[in-house]
DRENPAVO-67209 format. One record per atom (N, C-alpha, C): x, y, z negated; residue number from 1. Coordinates in pm, whole numbers. Each point is the difference from the previous one (the first is absolute). Last residue first. Layout:
residues N
((X Y Z) NUM),
...
This chain:
residues 228
((-5647 1240 -1056) 228),
((-66 -107 62) 228),
((79 -81 85) 228),
((326 393 -83) 227),
((-133 -53 -101) 227),
((-84 -81 96) 227),
((502 206 -49) 226),
((-93 -85 22) 226),
((-129 -31 -93) 226),
((400 493 56) 225),
((-67 -128 -91) 225),
((-92 -63 73) 225),
((424 396 26) 224),
((-105 -95 -5) 224),
((-4 -78 -20) 224),
((290 334 -124) 223),
((-169 18 -49) 223),
((-107 -108 108) 223),
((601 221 -137) 222),
((-121 -166 -44) 222),
((-97 72 -10) 222),
((495 250 73) 221),
((-145 66 46) 221),
((-113 -161 -10) 221),
((444 10 -64) 220),
((-50 4 180) 220),
((-96 98 -41) 220),
((155 -199 -419) 219),
((115 109 87) 219),
((-18 77 172) 219),
((-322 -271 -419) 218),
((115 -29 91) 218),
((46 121 64) 218),
((-464 -281 -190) 217),
((108 114 -22) 217),
((145 -30 82) 217),
((-344 -411 -218) 216),
((-38 157 13) 216),
((173 50 7) 216),
((-144 -517 -64) 215),
((45 93 -21) 215),
((-84 135 55) 215),
((-36 -457 -15) 214),
((-124 61 89) 214),
((81 141 -60) 214),
((198 -536 318) 213),
((0 173 -163) 213),
((-103 54 -57) 213),
((236 -217 418) 212),
((-63 -83 -43) 212),
((-5 10 -166) 212),
((-46 274 481) 211),
((107 -36 -104) 211),
((-107 -98 -127) 211),
((-132 285 435) 210),
((14 -108 46) 210),
((100 -102 -198) 210),
((-56 478 60) 209),
((-128 -75 -4) 209),
((-10 -148 -13) 209),
((417 306 38) 208),
((-44 14 -149) 208),
((-186 -124 24) 208),
((275 46 369) 207),
((58 -49 -43) 207),
((-46 -45 -199) 207),
((-155 314 300) 206),
((-45 -19 61) 206),
((-24 -167 -81) 206),
((255 485 -95) 205),
((-205 -66 -45) 205),
((14 -172 12) 205),
((393 174 176) 204),
((-33 -46 -113) 204),
((-89 13 -32) 204),
((10 27 409) 203),
((96 -88 5) 203),
((-26 -33 -217) 203),
((-146 446 205) 202),
((-83 -132 47) 202),
((38 -191 -114) 202),
((304 426 15) 201),
((-69 18 -88) 201),
((-123 -87 -36) 201),
((361 40 410) 200),
((28 -71 -162) 200),
((-146 -45 -96) 200),
((-57 317 370) 199),
((-10 -185 -42) 199),
((66 -103 -69) 199),
((-32 454 -42) 198),
((-179 -19 51) 198),
((64 -148 -5) 198),
((363 275 97) 197),
((1 4 -186) 197),
((-131 -138 -31) 197),
((112 109 450) 196),
((46 -81 -30) 196),
((10 -29 -167) 196),
((-194 291 229) 195),
((-63 -88 83) 195),
((64 -158 -69) 195),
((161 512 -100) 194),
((-136 -42 -81) 194),
((-57 -200 54) 194),
((401 180 217) 193),
((19 -5 -144) 193),
((-163 -64 -155) 193),
((-36 139 559) 192),
((57 -111 -23) 192),
((6 -78 -117) 192),
((-209 467 63) 191),
((-20 -115 15) 191),
((54 -69 -19) 191),
((263 287 -22) 190),
((-86 38 -105) 190),
((-91 -95 -16) 190),
((306 113 401) 189),
((29 -97 -155) 189),
((-68 0 -22) 189),
((-227 283 247) 188),
((57 -187 17) 188),
((62 -84 -65) 188),
((-33 490 -151) 187),
((-167 -126 -24) 187),
((21 -71 104) 187),
((412 176 -227) 186),
((-73 46 104) 186),
((-134 -82 17) 186),
((431 110 -429) 185),
((-105 -119 53) 185),
((-104 114 158) 185),
((115 67 -496) 184),
((100 79 165) 184),
((-46 -125 59) 184),
((-199 -111 -342) 183),
((-7 148 10) 183),
((75 59 106) 183),
((113 -464 -205) 182),
((-105 80 112) 182),
((-30 53 49) 182),
((229 20 -428) 181),
((111 -53 123) 181),
((-69 13 143) 181),
((-254 97 -418) 180),
((144 125 25) 180),
((43 -8 152) 180),
((-230 -366 -231) 179),
((-127 52 53) 179),
((106 169 116) 179),
((201 -383 -233) 178),
((-32 -52 96) 178),
((-96 123 50) 178),
((201 46 -400) 177),
((49 47 58) 177),
((-37 -58 168) 177),
((-315 1 -348) 176),
((17 156 -4) 176),
((114 -36 151) 176),
((-140 -420 -140) 175),
((-63 73 57) 175),
((48 144 41) 175),
((247 -259 -278) 174),
((-4 -77 116) 174),
((-105 57 119) 174),
((59 176 -484) 173),
((100 44 80) 173),
((-11 -126 131) 173),
((-301 -122 -265) 172),
((-3 124 0) 172),
((119 121 41) 172),
((31 -462 -62) 171),
((-140 -58 76) 171),
((19 185 79) 171),
((300 -224 -355) 170),
((17 -18 74) 170),
((-96 87 159) 170),
((-109 -253 -401) 169),
((105 87 -96) 169),
((59 126 161) 169),
((-269 -427 73) 168),
((-67 91 -70) 168),
((33 173 -33) 168),
((172 -364 318) 167),
((23 -43 -148) 167),
((-125 151 74) 167),
((89 -215 412) 166),
((-13 144 -87) 166),
((-16 -92 -89) 166),
((-141 -327 331) 165),
((56 -10 -72) 165),
((98 116 -95) 165),
((-366 176 294) 164),
((-8 -121 37) 164),
((168 -29 -70) 164),
((-191 400 131) 163),
((20 -48 -131) 163),
((67 -127 -25) 163),
((-128 342 464) 162),
((-17 -171 -64) 162),
((103 11 -111) 162),
((-287 442 193) 161),
((166 -36 25) 161),
((3 -166 -71) 161),
((-333 523 289) 160),
((32 -201 -99) 160),
((93 -16 33) 160),
((-301 453 23) 159),
((146 -81 -6) 159),
((-9 -87 -96) 159),
((-442 209 299) 158),
((90 -16 -160) 158),
((190 -31 79) 158),
((-235 304 348) 157),
((-26 -123 -86) 157),
((109 2 -58) 157),
((52 359 274) 156),
((-151 -75 30) 156),
((-88 -92 -111) 156),
((488 259 99) 155),
((8 -146 31) 155),
((-171 10 4) 155),
((127 362 -183) 154),
((111 -12 104) 154),
((15 -113 101) 154),
((-271 69 -457) 153),
((-9 108 115) 153),
((79 -13 111) 153),
((48 -310 -358) 152),
((-168 -2 96) 152),
((12 127 106) 152),
((360 -33 -289) 151),
((37 -15 87) 151),
((-158 -36 110) 151),
((131 258 -344) 150),
((75 92 68) 150),
((-91 -144 88) 150),
((-166 -88 -327) 149),
((-104 86 -13) 149),
((107 41 127) 149),
((264 -332 -251) 148),
((-168 -31 102) 148),
((-133 128 63) 148),
((434 124 -239) 147),
((27 -33 121) 147),
((-110 -68 37) 147),
((-155 208 -437) 146),
((70 136 123) 146),
((143 -101 178) 146),
((-179 -296 -395) 145),
((-112 79 69) 145),
((34 38 48) 145),
((283 -107 -191) 144),
((10 -148 66) 144),
((-201 33 105) 144),
((284 310 -347) 143),
((31 -4 75) 143),
((3 -96 129) 143),
((-227 82 -437) 142),
((45 151 89) 142),
((-18 -124 96) 142),
((67 -269 -288) 141),
((-173 9 44) 141),
((-7 106 77) 141),
((419 -12 -259) 140),
((-19 -119 181) 140),
((-131 27 49) 140),
((18 262 -372) 139),
((95 62 115) 139),
((30 -120 67) 139),
((-188 -105 -366) 138),
((-107 162 17) 138),
((34 -10 180) 138),
((180 -336 -342) 137),
((-52 -92 130) 137),
((-5 175 69) 137),
((88 -14 -491) 136),
((111 38 109) 136),
((-67 -41 135) 136),
((-181 -413 -338) 135),
((34 186 -37) 135),
((117 67 47) 135),
((-329 -418 304) 134),
((141 26 -160) 134),
((15 175 -37) 134),
((-282 -185 379) 133),
((-106 19 -114) 133),
((131 65 -99) 133),
((186 -134 438) 132),
((-80 109 -7) 132),
((-96 25 -53) 132),
((232 -390 -3) 131),
((40 76 11) 131),
((-59 163 -49) 131),
((-197 -449 302) 130),
((139 2 -142) 130),
((53 68 -70) 130),
((-347 117 424) 129),
((81 -71 -1) 129),
((16 70 -142) 129),
((-447 -76 184) 128),
((128 70 -49) 128),
((96 -76 34) 128),
((-270 4 438) 127),
((-30 -53 -220) 127),
((129 77 -73) 127),
((-327 -4 487) 126),
((91 89 -33) 126),
((-76 -101 -156) 126),
((-202 -62 372) 125),
((76 -121 -76) 125),
((108 61 -41) 125),
((-323 222 332) 124),
((-31 -54 -160) 124),
((3 -103 -47) 124),
((212 200 406) 123),
((-31 93 -45) 123),
((-45 15 -110) 123),
((39 -321 297) 122),
((152 -25 -100) 122),
((-17 81 -104) 122),
((-277 -45 431) 121),
((-58 -70 -101) 121),
((61 -13 -63) 121),
((120 237 336) 120),
((-80 62 -77) 120),
((-70 -96 -97) 120),
((318 -189 240) 119),
((100 132 -53) 119),
((-136 46 -87) 119),
((-114 -355 320) 118),
((14 -35 -138) 118),
((72 123 -73) 118),
((-136 143 430) 117),
((-129 -95 -147) 117),
((92 -51 -78) 117),
((276 188 332) 116),
((-132 131 -78) 116),
((-58 -80 -66) 116),
((196 -306 225) 115),
((70 60 -101) 115),
((14 115 -55) 115),
((-257 -190 382) 114),
((-39 -68 -85) 114),
((112 47 -187) 114),
((34 225 465) 113),
((-125 23 -57) 113),
((-42 -98 -148) 113),
((412 -58 266) 112),
((0 147 -107) 112),
((-178 40 -59) 112),
((153 -498 65) 111),
((-20 65 131) 111),
((32 188 -108) 111),
((215 -549 -111) 110),
((-182 123 -48) 110),
((56 127 135) 110),
((234 -452 -62) 109),
((-79 46 109) 109),
((-70 87 -69) 109),
((358 -106 -318) 108),
((-11 19 107) 108),
((-25 98 159) 108),
((-245 -243 -352) 107),
((45 142 -68) 107),
((24 -12 84) 107),
((-37 -489 127) 106),
((-143 179 -32) 106),
((43 97 24) 106),
((340 -249 -156) 105),
((-40 -42 201) 105),
((-120 106 -4) 105),
((100 -142 -521) 104),
((54 91 109) 104),
((-17 70 117) 104),
((-281 -369 -137) 103),
((-27 145 -90) 103),
((114 87 117) 103),
((121 -429 93) 102),
((-106 19 9) 102),
((-97 113 -22) 102),
((367 -148 -208) 101),
((61 1 90) 101),
((-137 50 62) 101),
((-160 -99 -354) 100),
((129 100 -33) 100),
((36 -7 173) 100),
((-280 -362 -99) 99),
((-78 48 -17) 99),
((109 146 -24) 99),
((274 -349 35) 98),
((-33 7 79) 98),
((-167 80 32) 98),
((206 -101 -384) 97),
((143 122 67) 97),
((-96 -23 182) 97),
((-258 -230 -322) 96),
((46 130 -20) 96),
((106 5 77) 96),
((-251 -363 134) 95),
((92 22 -124) 95),
((16 147 -32) 95),
((-323 -172 343) 94),
((75 -140 -54) 94),
((67 0 -122) 94),
((-484 277 219) 93),
((161 24 8) 93),
((96 -98 -81) 93),
((-515 44 261) 92),
((54 6 -127) 92),
((191 -96 2) 92),
((-249 427 203) 91),
((30 -124 -91) 91),
((-51 -153 34) 91),
((13 473 275) 90),
((97 -118 41) 90),
((-8 -95 -176) 90),
((-274 406 25) 89),
((-34 -54 81) 89),
((83 -187 48) 89),
((44 377 -319) 88),
((-14 -85 -37) 88),
((-31 -118 76) 88),
((278 360 104) 87),
((108 -91 -76) 87),
((-202 -115 -52) 87),
((-96 328 276) 86),
((83 -22 106) 86),
((28 -138 -148) 86),
((-244 364 -133) 85),
((-71 -128 72) 85),
((76 -121 85) 85),
((189 333 -287) 84),
((-19 -84 -77) 84),
((-152 -47 123) 84),
((225 336 155) 83),
((120 -108 10) 83),
((-82 -111 -132) 83),
((-240 370 194) 82),
((41 -75 156) 82),
((133 -137 -117) 82),
((-125 409 -246) 81),
((-117 -176 62) 81),
((-52 -81 59) 81),
((361 270 -291) 80),
((-30 -5 81) 80),
((-103 -46 -23) 80),
((237 88 -374) 79),
((-183 86 57) 79),
((8 -23 124) 79),
((284 -353 -346) 78),
((46 109 133) 78),
((-160 70 74) 78),
((-8 -309 -399) 77),
((130 35 -36) 77),
((108 94 168) 77),
((-512 -31 -106) 76),
((64 56 -115) 76),
((171 -23 -11) 76),
((-255 -237 320) 75),
((-50 163 8) 75),
((101 111 -101) 75),
((-54 -482 -18) 74),
((104 41 128) 74),
((-42 129 28) 74),
((-297 -139 -278) 73),
((153 -60 -97) 73),
((67 77 67) 73),
((-384 25 242) 72),
((18 6 -74) 72),
((82 11 -100) 72),
((-47 -319 281) 71),
((-5 123 86) 71),
((33 119 -125) 71),
((-190 -387 -93) 70),
((140 -10 26) 70),
((73 155 -23) 70),
((-380 -121 -67) 69),
((59 -42 -124) 69),
((150 109 -17) 69),
((-365 -130 375) 68),
((24 102 -17) 68),
((105 85 -128) 68),
((-11 -379 220) 67),
((57 42 30) 67),
((-45 152 4) 67),
((-27 -476 -343) 66),
((-52 100 75) 66),
((43 96 67) 66),
((355 -405 -260) 65),
((-101 111 54) 65),
((-156 58 53) 65),
((442 -287 36) 64),
((-122 -78 -28) 64),
((-176 2 -9) 64),
((552 171 10) 63),
((-41 -68 153) 63),
((-177 -86 -26) 63),
((181 203 -409) 62),
((61 81 108) 62),
((-75 2 150) 62),
((44 -319 -313) 61),
((-115 151 -83) 61),
((-27 72 129) 61),
((414 -296 -24) 60),
((-157 -60 24) 60),
((-109 94 -2) 60),
((382 194 -77) 59),
((2 -32 63) 59),
((-158 -64 82) 59),
((181 27 -451) 58),
((-104 177 10) 58),
((23 -52 174) 58),
((-76 -401 -295) 57),
((133 58 -9) 57),
((-110 151 134) 57),
((-288 -371 -346) 56),
((47 -25 143) 56),
((97 156 6) 56),
((-37 -372 -414) 55),
((-90 227 44) 55),
((77 -8 122) 55),
((-41 -510 -234) 54),
((122 135 11) 54),
((-129 119 77) 54),
((-296 -365 -269) 53),
((103 -18 129) 53),
((95 160 -19) 53),
((-143 -207 -507) 52),
((-30 25 152) 52),
((112 59 141) 52),
((-42 -394 -381) 51),
((106 104 -3) 51),
((-89 57 153) 51),
((-189 -269 -437) 50),
((11 13 156) 50),
((112 132 44) 50),
((-149 -201 -448) 49),
((38 112 -11) 49),
((34 17 158) 49),
((-19 -409 -235) 48),
((-139 57 -65) 48),
((-15 169 65) 48),
((208 -448 299) 47),
((66 118 -124) 47),
((-159 42 -72) 47),
((-15 -550 101) 46),
((0 191 62) 46),
((27 92 -82) 46),
((204 -523 2) 45),
((-51 104 -132) 45),
((-87 100 127) 45),
((41 -470 172) 44),
((123 59 -52) 44),
((-138 141 -27) 44),
((-94 -534 -112) 43),
((-63 113 90) 43),
((92 140 -5) 43),
((169 -577 -80) 42),
((-44 167 -11) 42),
((-50 44 80) 42),
((-214 -466 -66) 41),
((109 85 97) 41),
((-16 114 -84) 41),
((-96 -358 -340) 40),
((-66 105 120) 40),
((94 39 114) 40),
((59 -520 -220) 39),
((18 158 -19) 39),
((-15 72 88) 39),
((-162 -461 -146) 38),
((84 63 105) 38),
((31 107 -12) 38),
((-147 -406 -234) 37),
((-51 34 18) 37),
((106 127 13) 37),
((-173 -511 7) 36),
((115 72 49) 36),
((-48 122 -4) 36),
((-172 -410 -321) 35),
((-52 30 123) 35),
((122 154 -11) 35),
((51 -451 -170) 34),
((-62 64 -33) 34),
((3 104 85) 34),
((-116 -550 7) 33),
((76 169 38) 33),
((2 114 -22) 33),
((-163 -461 -211) 32),
((-43 28 101) 32),
((113 207 0) 32),
((-96 -619 -10) 31),
((22 29 -72) 31),
((35 195 39) 31),
((-400 -368 -96) 30),
((112 30 132) 30),
((87 110 -62) 30),
((-195 -428 -279) 29),
((-69 123 21) 29),
((122 93 124) 29),
((3 -542 -80) 28),
((-11 137 -64) 28),
((-27 98 86) 28),
((-226 -417 62) 27),
((71 36 32) 27),
((77 133 -103) 27),
((-209 -443 -95) 26),
((-70 160 -15) 26),
((130 32 139) 26),
((-170 -534 -43) 25),
((65 95 20) 25),
((-63 140 15) 25),
((-271 -440 -279) 24),
((28 110 116) 24),
((119 125 8) 24),
((19 -601 -51) 23),
((1 158 -100) 23),
((30 127 111) 23),
((-266 -448 60) 22),
((113 78 25) 22),
((-41 94 -47) 22),
((-206 -457 -298) 21),
((-53 171 139) 21),
((132 49 26) 21),
((12 -482 -172) 20),
((1 97 -42) 20),
((-82 138 141) 20),
((-240 -475 -162) 19),
((83 74 109) 19),
((114 117 -51) 19),
((-159 -420 -405) 18),
((-60 142 175) 18),
((106 8 52) 18),
((-56 -492 -224) 17),
((94 208 59) 17),
((-67 52 22) 17),
((-233 -456 -204) 16),
((108 52 162) 16),
((26 164 -49) 16),
((-189 -329 -329) 15),
((82 69 -14) 15),
((40 45 114) 15),
((-482 -105 -50) 14),
((88 129 -129) 14),
((162 16 67) 14),
((-213 -316 271) 13),
((-24 135 43) 13),
((-2 86 -63) 13),
((59 -425 -199) 12),
((81 -31 132) 12),
((-1 204 72) 12),
((-285 -198 -299) 11),
((150 22 -94) 11),
((153 80 149) 11),
((-492 -83 113) 10),
((-37 49 -64) 10),
((193 97 -30) 10),
((-63 -465 185) 9),
((7 98 117) 9),
((16 155 -137) 9),
((-38 -384 -236) 8),
((97 9 93) 8),
((0 90 97) 8),
((-400 -66 -184) 7),
((74 88 -98) 7),
((117 -80 48) 7),
((-295 -176 199) 6),
((-27 98 43) 6),
((122 121 -73) 6),
((56 -458 -44) 5),
((29 17 134) 5),
((16 205 3) 5),
((-220 -267 -390) 4),
((147 18 46) 4),
((44 -1 118) 4),
((-448 -48 10) 3),
((85 164 -124) 3),
((98 -54 -6) 3),
((-148 -335 250) 2),
((-41 130 74) 2),
((31 66 -37) 2),
((47 -376 -221) 1),
((71 37 102) 1),
((41 79 35) 1),
């Protein structure tokens, strides 16, 4: 009997169903979000050839130039040193009109000594007039020389006339006519006329000096230039 029961226990043990293991839950792989690509910020293109700063205007250069340079250029406009020093001293000028007004006022205030100094300086400024070298101009050249010589003998200084705005083909006749007419003046009358022509000539030169261009020449006898 003991063996039988033992066999029965063994049989029952063999028939006991095996405990099922809990299924292992495998989590699905996490969904991967594709990386977001942010576009690079746009960088403005630099100009391959950046524009150079605009050049300073003629008046700006005049206002900023060294006193010695300015006075030298002003003396080339009018040979009176006191006139040049006065205009240079009152810099800066807000505009060309103010500069020309100051120069005109200084011209009216020239003393007889200042005027004589300026007229003496004009003796080295003579420029050949258009037409004097043309064929058949020998007579005109001779007449002009004679008129200048007569003028200097009577008044003691060179003949000055402003030719600003005069067309080149008209300059010779304009000078001959003016010098012959003014030979009839007395010394005091001619001093006033010469002072006015000198004032107009100085203003024309000064306006050219501070203009925004590099051309040279002109009926008024352009010779000043800023340096430094």
